[in-house]
N, C-alpha and C positions, 0 to 999 in steps of 0.2 A: 565271507569277505570275497569280493570279486577279484578275479585274476588281473594282474597288471598287463596291459597290452604292450607287447614288445615291438620294437622297431625291426623291420626286415634288414638282414645283413646281405641280402642279394643285391647285386648292382641294379641300378634302375634300368628298365627296359629301353632299348634303343628306340629312337623316333621311328614311327611307322610299323613297329612290331615285326621285324623280319622273321622271327620264329613262327608267328602266326601265319605269315605269308607262305612259308615253306610247308607248314603242316596242312594248310588248305590245299596245296598242290598234291601232297602225298596222301591226303585223306580221301581222295576221290576213289570210288569203287573201282577196283581192279588196277588202279594206277601203279602201285608198287610192283605188281606182277608183270605188267607190260614193261616197265623200266628194267626190272630184273632180267626178263627174257632177252631184252635187247643188249644187256651187258655182255652177252656171249658173242656179239657180232651182228651184222646185218641180217634182217629177217623179212620175209614176205608175209603178207596178210595171212595166207593159209597156214604157214608155218607157225605164226604166233597163235592162231586159232587152235591148232593142235597142241601147242606147248602149254596153254592155259586152260586146264579142264574147268568146265562150268561156265565159261564166259560165252555170251551169245555173240553172233556176228555183228548185230546192231550195237551192242555195248562196246565191243572191240573197236569198231569203226569210230564210235563217238570218242573213246579214249584217245585213239590215235590222232584224230582231228584236234582234240583239246591240247594234247601234248605238243603237237606241231605248232599250234597257235601260241603256246607259251614258250616255244623255242627249246623244249626239252629233247625233242627228237627231230630228225631231218627226214624228209620224204624225197626219195629220188626215183624219178620215172625213167626207166631204160627205154631207149628208142627201138623197141622190138615190136614184132607183130604177133600176137596182141601185146600191148604195152605191159611191161613188168614193173611193179613198184616195190622198192625196198625201203625199209625203215632202219635208221641207225640212231644211236644216241648222239646228241650234240655235246659240246664241251660241258655245258650246264648239266645235261643229263648224266654224263660220266661223274660229275661231282656228287650226284645223289647216291651213287652206288655204295660208298662207305656208310652212309646214313642208313640205307635200307639193310645193309649187312649187319650193322650194329643192332637194329631193331629185331632182325631175325635171331641173332645170338641171345638177346635178352628174352625174346619170346620162347626160344628153345629152353632156356634156363627156367623160365616160369612154368612151362609145361612139365619139365622134369620134377620141379618142386611140388607141383600139384599132384603128380602121380605118386610121389613119395609120401604125401600126406593122406592119400586116399585109401 
C-alpha cells in the first residue's frame, strides 16, 4: 500500500525566495573567506591575498568587485601616492558575519563527528 503524502508544516516561502538570494551570494567561490577576513577590520588587497591561502589574485579581485557591486563591502581609495585602496564590510556585510560564524560552527561539529566515526 502506498504511503500517504503528508502536507508540509513549514511556513510557505516568502515571495522572491530571500533564502536563495542570500545563499547565491554566500555560495560564490571564496566569498565567505573574503567576508570573514574583512570582519577583523579594513584590509588592503595584498593583506587579503596573504590572509586567504590558495586564492589567486585574479579570483580575489573578481570577488572584491562582485561584493562591492552587491554592496557587501566598501572600497575606499586613499589620496596617497601611489593610491592605497582599503576594503571594509558595509552594514550589509556585517550582517553576514553571524551567518558565516554559524556555518563554521556546524561545519566544525560535522568534522568532529566524521573523525569520531572514522
